[in-house]
VOBA-1610 file (N, C-alpha, C; in pm, whole numbers, padded with zeros to 5 digits, always signed):
BEGIN
Met+00085-00102-00025Met-00006+00013+00006Met+00093+00099+00030Asp+00053+00215-00078Asp+00106+00358-00098Asp+00085+00435+00008Val+00211+00481+00130Val+00235+00564+00172Val+00165+00726+00174Thr+00108+00729+00281Thr+00019+00865+00255Thr+00113+00974+00296Gln+00065+01094+00247Gln+00119+01242+00308Gln+00157+01271+00476Gln+00040+01194+00520Gln+00073+01241+00721Gln+00149+01104+00748Arg+00158+00953+00685Arg+00250+00851+00745Arg+00382+00890+00699Ala+00383+00981+00545Ala+00540+01008+00529Ala+00600+01111+00600Arg+00514+01230+00672Arg+00559+01298+00754Arg+00580+01250+00889Glu+00504+01151+00932Glu+00541+01080+01048Glu+00678+01004+01048Leu+00679+00928+00965Leu+00821+00844+00931Leu+00935+00952+00919Thr+00951+01075+00852Thr+01045+01159+00894Thr+01069+01206+00982Asp+00966+01250+01070Asp+01008+01310+01196Asp+01047+01202+01283Glu+01013+01080+01290Glu+01044+00989+01373Glu+01215+00956+01313Leu+01224+00909+01244Leu+01375+00875+01160Leu+01468+01013+01261Val+01432+01157+01206Val+01504+01272+01262Val+01533+01261+01387Gln+01421+01198+01486Gln+01443+01223+01635Gln+01518+01128+01672His+01524+00968+01589His+01603+00875+01629His+01739+00894+01620Ile+01803+00968+01516Ile+01926+01025+01469Ile+01995+01130+01626Tyr+01891+01211+01622Tyr+01936+01305+01770Tyr+01969+01193+01873Glu+01838+01148+01877Glu+01866+01059+02060Glu+01991+00930+02044Thr+02041+00915+01950Thr+02076+00766+01937Thr+02216+00782+01879Leu+02271+00890+01737Leu+02366+00869+01668Leu+02499+00852+01742Val+02500+00991+01835Val+02646+00982+01870Val+02694+00877+01961Asp+02580+00821+02061Asp+02646+00688+02133Asp+02694+00587+02036Glu+02646+00564+01903Glu+02639+00459+01828Glu+02768+00444+01784Thr+02792+00577+01729Thr+02880+00580+01622Thr+03013+00732+01657Asn+02983+00782+01746Asn+03088+00894+01779Asn+03087+00984+01679Ile+02947+01016+01597Ile+02945+01115+01516Ile+02800+01191+01607Thr+02867+01318+01605Thr+02784+01441+01711Thr+02708+01505+01591Pro+02549+01483+01574Pro+02498+01602+01477Pro+02456+01717+01525Ser+02531+01835+01492Ser+02511+01970+01487Ser+02351+01984+01403Glu+02328+01964+01324Glu+02214+01948+01287Glu+02185+01854+01163Val+02043+01829+01150Val+01991+01689+01056Val+01892+01800+00979Val+01905+01791+00841Val+01851+01886+00761Val+01806+01821+00677Lys+01641+01832+00633Lys+01556+01755+00587Lys+01529+01806+00440Gly+01584+01695+00347Gly+01559+01765+00216Gly+01486+01689+00115Gly+01507+01674-00017Gly+01430+01617-00087Gly+01271+01678-00059Ser+01207+01561-00163Ser+01067+01651-00179Ser+00999+01656-00069Leu+01009+01591+00070Leu+00962+01609+00148Leu+00992+01693+00244Gly+01141+01699+00231Gly+01167+01864+00319Gly+01156+01998+00269Gln+01150+01961+00145Gln+01112+02054+00056Gln+00973+02139+00047Gly+00846+02054+00059Gly+00748+02054+00092Gly+00700+02031-00076Thr+00744+01967-00182Thr+00697+01944-00306Thr+00665+01806-00355Ala+00657+01724-00203Ala+00590+01549-00230Ala+00515+01570-00347Val+00502+01486-00444Val+00439+01394-00501Val+00352+01282-00486Asp+00220+01292-00453Asp+00147+01161-00380Asp+00186+01048-00438Gly+00203+00936-00367Gly+00272+00842-00393Gly+00386+00801-00439Glu+00483+00877-00426Glu+00617+00887-00401Glu+00714+01026-00357Phe+00706+00974-00239Phe+00794+01042-00132Phe+00943+01000-00121Asp+01020+01149-00118Asp+01163+01126-00123Asp+01210+01182+00012Leu+01324+01130+00056Leu+01370+01226+00173Leu+01539+01206+00149Asp+01602+01304+00163Asp+01745+01347+00200Asp+01745+01384+00344Leu+01821+01319+00415Leu+01884+01344+00547Leu+02021+01390+00566Ile+02018+01525+00548Ile+02171+01575+00560Ile+02213+01577+00696Ile+02327+01498+00760Ile+02368+01482+00906Ile+02491+01586+00872Ile+02474+01729+00952Ile+02596+01813+00957Ile+02656+01782+01086Thr+02782+01770+01073Thr+02850+01748+01217Thr+03000+01831+01194Arg+03027+01850+01315Arg+03151+01913+01340Arg+03264+01823+01345Asp+03259+01702+01322Asp+03337+01580+01353Asp+03408+01549+01238Ile+03357+01629+01102Ile+03420+01603+00984Ile+03457+01737+00975Thr+03607+01748+00882Thr+03611+01884+00783Thr+03640+01906+00657Leu+03596+01983+00639Leu+03654+01987+00474Leu+03778+01923+00411Asn+03882+01963+00475Asn+04009+01916+00438Asn+04007+01767+00464Gln+03926+01715+00566Gln+03934+01566+00545Gln+03871+01501+00446Ile+03796+01538+00358Ile+03736+01520+00237Ile+03792+01575+00088Met+03902+01584+00109Met+03983+01640+00017Met+04028+01527-00076Pro+04012+01513-00205Pro+04062+01350-00264Pro+04184+01336-00239Asp+04279+01404-00180Asp+04425+01358-00148Asp+04449+01359-00006Ser+04335+01348+00078Ser+04334+01362+00219Ser+04404+01240+00286Lys+04508+01222+00361Lys+04556+01117+00390Lys+04488+01038+00517Asn+04410+01115+00584Asn+04271+01082+00686Asn+04177+00999+00611Asp+04134+01060+00503Asp+04005+00978+00442Asp+03965+01070+00308Pro+03988+00957+00220Pro+03972+01047+00079Pro+03829+01022+00035Ser+03739+01004+00117Ser+03608+01035+00050Ser+03520+01003+00140Phe+03393+00993+00120Phe+03270+00976+00213Phe+03275+00869+00255Lys+03309+00767+00196Lys+03272+00599+00216Lys+03280+00590+00343Tyr+03395+00581+00384Tyr+03432+00546+00562Tyr+03315+00598+00652Trp+03291+00736+00614Trp+03132+00784+00714Trp+03000+00673+00694Leu+03028+00684+00536Leu+02872+00635+00522Leu+02861+00507+00535Glu+02976+00426+00530Glu+02969+00301+00594Glu+02947+00276+00769Lys+03000+00354+00848Lys+02966+00394+00989Lys+02808+00431+00983Leu+02731+00493+00878Leu+02584+00529+00924Leu+02503+00436+00868Lys+02566+00312+00764Lys+02511+00189+00738Lys+02488+00086+00836Lys+02574+00091+00891Lys+02605+00009+01006Lys+02503+00036+01109Tyr+02502+00146+01144Tyr+02403+00244+01262Tyr+02309+00197+01205Leu+02239+00236+01112Leu+02093+00198+01070Leu+02046+00047+01065Leu+02131-00039+01064Leu+02103-00189+01060Leu+02150-00244+01189Glu+02210-00193+01251Glu+02237-00205+01436Glu+02096-00168+01500Thr+02084-00018+01517Thr+01947+00056+01543Thr+01812+00032+01495Leu+01796-00012+01356Leu+01684-00011+01326Leu+01618-00139+01236Pro+01679-00214+01279Pro+01706-00357+01173Pro+01589-00392+01113Ser+01462-00377+01140Ser+01325-00422+01144Ser+01275-00282+01076Ala+01300-00188+01075Ala+01276-00044+00994Ala+01303-00010+00871Cys+01437-00078+00837Cys+01529-00020+00758Cys+01568-00160+00628Arg+01547-00091+00515Arg+01577-00204+00381Arg+01692-00096+00339Ile+01831-00171+00334Ile+01941-00113+00284Ile+01912-00146+00120Ile+01943-00018+00038Ile+01927-00044-00120Ile+02080-00040-00163Asp+02153+00049-00125Asp+02301+00074-00153Asp+02364+00206-00109Val+02466+00202-00109Val+02606+00320-00044Val+02633+00322-00195Thr+02634+00454-00185Thr+02681+00536-00343Thr+02802+00616-00242Lys+02911+00687-00365Lys+02981+00806-00320Lys+02935+00901-00237Asn+02778+00894-00229Asn+02758+01011-00172Asn+02662+01006-00044Ala+02574+00872-00071Ala+02467+00861+00036Ala+02473+00745+00087Val+02397+00705+00173Val+02316+00571+00217Val+02208+00552+00156Met+02135+00487+00102Met+02037+00470+00032Met+01956+00328+00071Phe+01837+00388+00153Phe+01748+00271+00204Phe+01602+00332+00207Tyr+01492+00203+00248Tyr+01373+00228+00248Tyr+01324+00235+00431Tyr+01273+00328+00481Tyr+01210+00356+00598Tyr+01066+00270+00603Ser+01057+00188+00703Ser+00897+00183+00728Ser+00877+00225+00877Gly+00927+00265+00963Gly+00915+00313+01095Gly+00920+00205+01227Lys+00941+00243+01343Lys+00936+00183+01421Lys+00816+00086+01486Thr+00702+00159+01455Thr+00571+00159+01477Thr+00515+00075+01378Lys+00405-00011+01422Lys+00315-00038+01338Lys+00214+00065+01212Gly+00230+00063+01112Gly+00165+00115+01002Gly+00184+00112+00841Thr+00119+00152+00764Thr+00135+00101+00619Thr+00252+00211+00548Gly+00315+00143+00472Gly+00360+00243+00385Gly+00523+00228+00410Glu+00614+00276+00284Glu+00744+00327+00345Glu+00804+00431+00265Ile+00904+00474+00351Ile+00956+00612+00248Ile+01103+00614+00218Lys+01115+00674+00090Lys+01281+00582+00017Lys+01348+00733+00083Val+01518+00701+00159Val+01538+00824+00231Val+01668+00791+00160Asp+01769+00924+00160Asp+01920+00922+00120Asp+01958+00975+00220Met+02095+00928+00304Met+02133+00984+00406Met+02290+01020+00388Leu+02295+01153+00387Leu+02424+01203+00337Leu+02509+01270+00465Ile+02644+01285+00499Ile+02700+01320+00582Ile+02740+01466+00525Ser+02795+01597+00611Ser+02871+01687+00535Ser+02919+01720+00674Pro+03034+01808+00638Pro+03136+01894+00724Pro+03026+02002+00771Tyr+03055+02089+00909Tyr+02952+02188+00950Tyr+03017+02291+00889Val+02962+02375+00807Val+03019+02503+00744Val+02957+02621+00819Gln+03030+02702+00870Gln+02976+02860+00972Gln+02872+02904+00862Asn+02923+02936+00739Asn+02860+03049+00657Asn+02946+03026+00499Leu+02845+03037+00377Leu+02874+03035+00256Leu+03018+03089+00192Gly+03057+03184+00269Gly+03108+03310+00246Gly+03266+03170+00222Glu+03275+03115+00359Glu+03393+03040+00379Glu+03411+02904+00286Leu+03292+02876+00215Leu+03313+02739+00162Leu+03331+02810+00033Tyr+03267+02903-00042Tyr+03322+02954-00159Tyr+03453+02995-00164Tyr+03522+03055-00086Tyr+03646+03050-00071Tyr+03759+02943-00107Phe+03698+02844+00004Phe+03767+02703-00024Phe+03740+02656-00117Leu+03661+02635-00193Leu+03622+02576-00280Leu+03677+02648-00432Glu+03695+02787-00412Glu+03732+02857-00517Glu+03897+02788-00559His+03963+02737-00478His+04110+02691-00473His+04149+02550-00513Leu+04000+02512-00538Leu+04007+02345-00575Leu+03990+02352-00740Lys+04033+02240-00807Lys+04041+02181-00923Lys+03835+02176-00930Glu+03837+02193-01069Glu+03670+02201-01125Glu+03655+02064-01075Glu+03677+01973-01091Glu+03660+01786-01099Glu+03657+01767-00955His+03699+01848-00872His+03681+01837-00696His+03542+01901-00642Gln+03506+01974-00722Gln+03433+02084-00660Gln+03295+02028-00601Ser+03270+01940-00697Ser+03114+01876-00702Ser+03101+01796-00578Arg+03213+01697-00511Arg+03206+01690-00387Arg+03124+01719-00270Phe+03159+01888-00282Phe+03157+01949-00167Phe+03007+02007-00189Ser+02878+01945-00287Ser+02800+01993-00292Ser+02720+01988-00162Val+02707+01857-00106Val+02674+01876+00012Val+02641+01950+00102Cys+02764+02021+00090Cys+02756+02109+00255Cys+02683+02234+00208Thr+02631+02252+00076Thr+02565+02355+00082Thr+02431+02321+00036Ser+02341+02173+00120Ser+02207+02138+00136Ser+02120+02221+00203Lys+02158+02283+00329Lys+02098+02340+00396Lys+02024+02468+00302Trp+02121+02526+00244Trp+02068+02628+00168Trp+02011+02623+00062Gln+02033+02447-00013Gln+01908+02486-00130Gln+01794+02445-00101Val+01788+02349+00028Val+01666+02325+00111Val+01559+02485+00119Glu+01627+02566+00207Glu+01583+02644+00205Glu+01535+02776+00105Phe+01628+02766+00000Phe+01533+02807-00104Phe+01417+02793-00173Ile+01410+02654-00163Ile+01299+02572-00222Ile+01186+02596-00123Ser+01224+02600-00005Ser+01067+02571+00103Ser+01028+02723+00128Asp+01108+02791+00097Asp+01095+02951+00138Asp+00983+02995-00033Gln+00980+02946-00093Gln+00889+02940-00180Gln+00742+02964-00183Pro+00662+03046-00219Pro+00494+03053-00208Pro+00457+02908-00207Asn+00321+02895-00177Asn+00257+02742-00198Asn+00226+02748-00326Glu+00192+02859-00358Glu+00144+02845-00502Glu+00247+02819-00597Val+00400+02829-00571Val+00499+02787-00675Val+00518+02649-00602Lys+00489+02587-00514Lys+00550+02467-00489Lys+00384+02361-00532Asp+00329+02441-00548Asp+00191+02306-00657Asp+00252+02332-00790Leu+00286+02434-00848Leu+00305+02441-00970Leu+00463+02325-00996Ile+00562+02325-00900Ile+00647+02239-00889Ile+00588+02092-00890Arg+00524+02048-00798Arg+00438+01930-00796Arg+00428+01874-00917Lys+00337+01990-00977Lys+00248+01929-01152Lys+00349+01921-01212Thr+00476+01982-01207Thr+00580+01974-01327Thr+00635+01834-01281Lys+00663+01801-01155Lys+00733+01665-01165Lys+00645+01576-01199Met+00509+01566-01176Met+00411+01482-01187Met+00401+01481-01373Trp+00427+01579-01451Trp+00440+01576-01585Trp+00571+01500-01598Arg+00704+01539-01564Arg+00817+01493-01569Arg+00803+01317-01568Asn+00743+01315-01435Asn+00731+01127-01412Asn+00631+01067-01502Asn+00555+01128-01578Asn+00480+01060-01696Asn+00580+01065-01828Ile+00656+01116-01828Ile+00745+01126-01938Ile+00841+01034-01943Trp+00922+01018-01823Trp+01027+00955-01791Trp+00993+00821-01683Lys+00938+00731-01737Lys+00888+00606-01645Lys+00998+00597-01542Glu+01118+00548-01589Glu+01230+00513-01514Glu+01287+00617-01434Pro+01309+00659-01326Pro+01332+00727-01225Pro+01488+00766-01244Arg+01579+00680-01315Arg+01737+00732-01314Arg+01726+00791-01457Thr+01662+00795-01535Thr+01616+00842-01653Thr+01591+01046-01635Arg+01548+01021-01552Arg+01418+01147-01542Arg+01522+01327-01505Pro+01505+01394-01558Pro+01567+01513-01540Pro+01557+01542-01364Lys+01646+01577-01312Lys+01635+01570-01181Lys+01510+01696-01064Ser+01489+01663-00969Ser+01405+01742-00918Ser+01459+01846-00895Tyr+01555+01869-00843Tyr+01598+02012-00797Tyr+01615+02094-00937Leu+01639+02050-01037Leu+01651+02088-01186Leu+01506+02191-01218Ile+01424+02068-01209Ile+01293+02128-01221Ile+01201+02228-01133Ser+01269+02205-01003Ser+01223+02310-00929Ser+01211+02451-00930Leu+01426+02451-00970Leu+01472+02557-01019Leu+01425+02641-01151Leu+01361+02540-01249Leu+01316+02589-01375Leu+01198+02640-01339Val+01098+02593-01256Val+00957+02609-01255Val+00962+02770-01156Ile+01085+02751-01060Ile+01058+02914-00968Ile+01108+03024-01066Lys+01197+02992-01184Lys+01213+03103-01274Lys+01117+03147-01359Ala+01044+03054-01387Ala+00957+03061-01490Ala+00853+03123-01441Phe+00834+03100-01277Phe+00706+03207-01220Phe+00764+03350-01200Glu+00874+03365-01180Glu+00938+03485-01164Glu+00927+03570-01292Ile+00941+03495-01405Ile+00948+03576-01548Ile+00798+03596-01574Ala+00695+03518-01496Ala+00572+03534-01519Ala+00519+03670-01437Lys+00530+03689-01360Lys+00495+03756-01236Lys+00591+03880-01266Glu+00675+03888-01325Glu+00724+04036-01378Glu+00650+04074-01528Ser+00545+03999-01588Ser+00486+04012-01690Ser+00338+04047-01656Gly+00291+04025-01513Gly+00207+04079-01480Gly+00071+03978-01430Ser+00091+03800-01481Ser+00033+03716-01463Ser+00114+03597-01418Thr+00050+03561-01301Thr+00129+03419-01259Thr+00033+03305-01295Ser-00106+03325-01383Ser-00197+03217-01377Ser-00093+03075-01442Ala-00161+02954-01406Ala-00089+02855-01480Ala-00056+02834-01595Lys-00134+02903-01665Lys-00142+02903-01828Lys-00006+02955-01880Asp-00026+03083-01823Asp+00132+03192-01823Asp+00254+03144-01835Val+00234+03059-01656Val+00379+03017-01623Val+00412+02900-01692Thr+00311+02842-01744Thr+00361+02703-01833Thr+00400+02781-01982Ala+00363+02852-02012Ala+00405+02944-02135Ala+00564+02972-02114Lys+00565+03027-01997Lys+00729+03077-01949Lys+00806+02985-01975Leu+00754+02850-01880Leu+00855+02750-01847Leu+00887+02686-02008Gln+00801+02653-02073Gln+00819+02609-02207Gln+00926+02698-02336Gln+00897+02806-02318Gln+00991+02895-02381Gln+01136+02894-02299Ile+01160+02877-02192Ile+01272+02866-02109Ile+01328+02758-02131Ile+01292+02621-02147Ile+01336+02475-02192Ile+01354+02490-02351Gly+01271+02516-02425Gly+01294+02532-02604Gly+01365+02610-02600Asp+01395+02688-02565Asp+01535+02804-02559Asp+01669+02771-02476His+01695+02633-02440His+01739+02627-02367His+01902+02631-02363Thr+01934+02647-02521Thr+02119+02665-02504Thr+02151+02775-02506Arg+02034+02911-02461Arg+02107+03043-02435Arg+02069+03064-02295Leu+02017+02993-02195Leu+02001+02959-02094Leu+02091+03037-02001Asn+02041+03160-01917Asn+02117+03230-01821Asn+02086+03278-01702Ile+02057+03166-01594Ile+01988+03190-01513Ile+02048+03163-01366Leu+02056+03281-01299Leu+02141+03290-01145Leu+02039+03387-01071Trp+02064+03337-00936Trp+02004+03441-00822Trp+02106+03406-00752Ser+02134+03560-00709Ser+02282+03609-00604Ser+02241+03621-00486Arg+02145+03596-00391Arg+02075+03638-00293Arg+02199+03567-00211Asn+02249+03427-00180Asn+02368+03375-00107Asn+02472+03405-00135Tyr+02513+03447-00276Tyr+02653+03467-00316Tyr+02755+03593-00345Thr+02655+03648-00372Thr+02706+03815-00391Thr+02782+03862-00251Glu+02865+03929-00309Glu+03001+03968-00249Glu+02960+04020-00124Gly+02842+04113-00132Gly+02799+04171+00003Gly+02751+04106+00075Gly+02659+04023+00056Gly+02594+03872+00076Gly+02673+03840+00211Ile+02801+03809+00167Ile+02898+03683+00252Ile+03003+03761+00307Gly+03014+03861+00269Gly+03141+03933+00302Gly+03289+03833+00309Ile+03332+03767+00225Ile+03426+03769+00182Ile+03416+03713+00017Lys+03551+03754-00075Lys+03527+03784-00231Lys+03587+03651-00248Phe+03509+03655-00382Phe+03532+03525-00441Phe+03533+03503-00561Ser+03575+03433-00678Ser+03530+03422-00833Ser+03451+03317-00867Ile+03371+03361-00936Ile+03286+03268-00992Ile+03396+03161-01123Pro+03409+03030-01133Pro+03485+02987-01194Pro+03441+03033-01333Pro+03555+02965-01414Pro+03512+03003-01565Pro+03388+02917-01617His+03375+02780-01571His+03264+02657-01648His+03142+02732-01580Cys+03111+02820-01490Cys+03030+02854-01434Cys+03004+02990-01520Leu+03046+03073-01565Leu+03011+03189-01646Leu+03002+03183-01765Arg+02994+03079-01823Arg+02929+03046-01955Arg+02806+02992-01979Ser+02710+03054-02116Ser+02569+03003-02138Ser+02650+02877-02166Pro+02526+02795-02196Pro+02433+02792-02074Pro+02437+02746-01945Arg+02375+02813-01859Arg+02411+02829-01733Arg+02257+02852-01629Leu+02263+02746-01554Leu+02183+02782-01446Leu+02251+02733-01291Leu+02253+02822-01275Leu+02364+02856-01129Leu+02277+02801-01008Asp+02334+02745-00923Asp+02278+02673-00791Asp+02254+02779-00697Pro+02118+02817-00650Pro+02114+02960-00570Pro+02204+02931-00448Ala+02238+02821-00414Ala+02336+02789-00268Ala+02489+02779-00323Asn+02517+02761-00444Asn+02653+02718-00469Asn+02658+02763-00622Pro+02748+02877-00648Pro+02804+02911-00752Pro+02883+02852-00865Phe+02960+02751-00782Phe+03028+02628-00801Phe+02938+02478-00878Asn+02813+02537-00879Asn+02735+02441-00957Asn+02647+02485-01053Asn+02698+02455-01165Asn+02582+02432-01295Asn+02515+02349-01275Val+02378+02349-01255Val+02272+02270-01258Val+02223+02225-01376Tyr+02238+02344-01485Tyr+02245+02307-01626Tyr+02287+02175-01651Ser+02414+02113-01635Ser+02450+02003-01606Ser+02442+01901-01524Ser+02443+01929-01405Ser+02418+01858-01261Ser+02298+01808-01253Gly+02215+01895-01303Gly+02038+01852-01228Gly+01997+01751-01364Thr+02090+01707-01464Thr+01994+01627-01554Thr+02051+01492-01519Ser+01997+01394-01582Ser+02024+01217-01507Ser+02153+01180-01620Ala+02207+01270-01698Ala+02311+01264-01767Ala+02445+01231-01700Ser+02534+01221-01774Ser+02702+01251-01724Ser+02709+01357-01740His+02851+01452-01673His+02862+01578-01723His+02932+01593-01858His+02923+01492-01933His+02952+01518-02101His+02895+01594-02172Thr+02920+01676-02241Thr+02838+01784-02302Thr+02773+01702-02380Ser+02779+01621-02459Ser+02707+01575-02534Ser+02575+01532-02494Glu+02617+01430-02376Glu+02486+01359-02298Glu+02393+01478-02230Val+02481+01545-02172Val+02352+01709-02118Val+02311+01759-02217Asp+02349+01794-02335Asp+02284+01853-02448Asp+02161+01723-02481Ser+02208+01645-02538Ser+02102+01537-02554Ser+01978+01564-02464Lys+01976+01547-02325Lys+01893+01527-02201Lys+01799+01641-02254Trp+01863+01765-02274Trp+01797+01910-02263Trp+01698+01904-02358His+01770+01859-02510His+01688+01827-02616His+01579+01716-02607Glu+01617+01635-02530Glu+01480+01549-02517Glu+01366+01608-02437Met+01376+01706-02328Met+01327+01777-02247Met+01244+01901-02346Ala+01317+01961-02423Ala+01243+02053-02541Ala+01153+01976-02608His+01179+01851-02633His+01077+01766-02746His+00957+01716-02682His+00952+01715-02546His+00817+01689-02453His+00745+01783-02418Ile+00844+01906-02396Ile+00800+02035-02350Ile+00644+02098-02345Ala+00626+02042-02480Ala+00493+02111-02567Ala+00361+02050-02492Thr+00401+01915-02433Thr+00274+01821-02356Thr+00275+01877-02203Leu+00294+01977-02159Leu+00310+02013-02037Leu+00162+02163-02011Asp+00111+02099-01894Asp+00001+02235-01913Asp-00023+02218-01742Leu-00003+02326-01681Leu-00015+02363-01543Leu-00126+02374-01487Arg-00219+02387-01573Arg-00355+02419-01557Arg-00443+02251-01513Glu-00356+02158-01571Glu-00447+02047-01555Glu-00365+01976-01398Ala-00429+01899-01333Ala-00407+01801-01214Ala-00258+01754-01234Asn-00226+01705-01316Asn-00109+01574-01334Asn-00037+01686-01410Gly-00034+01803-01438Gly+00052+01890-01545Gly+00044+01809-01690Thr-00021+01729-01705Thr-00012+01697-01841Thr-00133+01720-01930Lys-00093+01771-02054Lys-00199+01857-02164Lys-00278+01725-02192Val-00448+01731-02168Val-00519+01667-02204Val-00552+01632-02333
//
């Protein structure tokens, strides 16, 4: 049986509470904060398909420790294996481990108490970052291929950016995700939810500037953005303008060129590339965007499922 919205929220809160209460005793990892991301954390979940990112932020890991050439630990793998063991030992009947990737422990969580359904969870771990300015300064001095390793450090601000959007925008995001899911049946081939969310937010902003935020007009703006994607030039500088963070840094060359859709929490992440299900090879990214452009005419945000009848 599919999990309900209410049950999904209950499972989320229960799991977060469990982490706060038991993680340090079982792993010696002290959570400074547990950030709820994914569709459940951002308030953009689609009925019947709930996903949750739990980002454990801790002072027990430093940025330098997860550098590729670190002598202490060359990756997140050591920490993720500790989290996997923790889940299996403290929640043996509530967790079904799917995989441990280079970034996350993936599992299904069905809860400690009797109930129906389960939610899919990606558990990540991040060094504590006091402010974005310090992180940007750190990233500026890394090679481009190493910068993506630290995207998890900006998760808190990514979640805040989506969560702070009006309910009207979140509803449009849900509909666009339903349209996406109808086009791309296999989750691994879909444009990522973060990309979808940012595109909808920008389409809504453009429509608002034009004087109408009706579903019809936002649909038209979104179709225009995706149809003309080769000239895409979208960024939000709220988090990374020099005056906002107090530390001067330079946006890297690969994020200065169009097409670009800069992560509002991380100017070193071009979501135009990272937000597709393709690898970062230019030809594969371009192919995915052409695929989106091909299907975008079927989008209609006036419909409950976002798809033109």
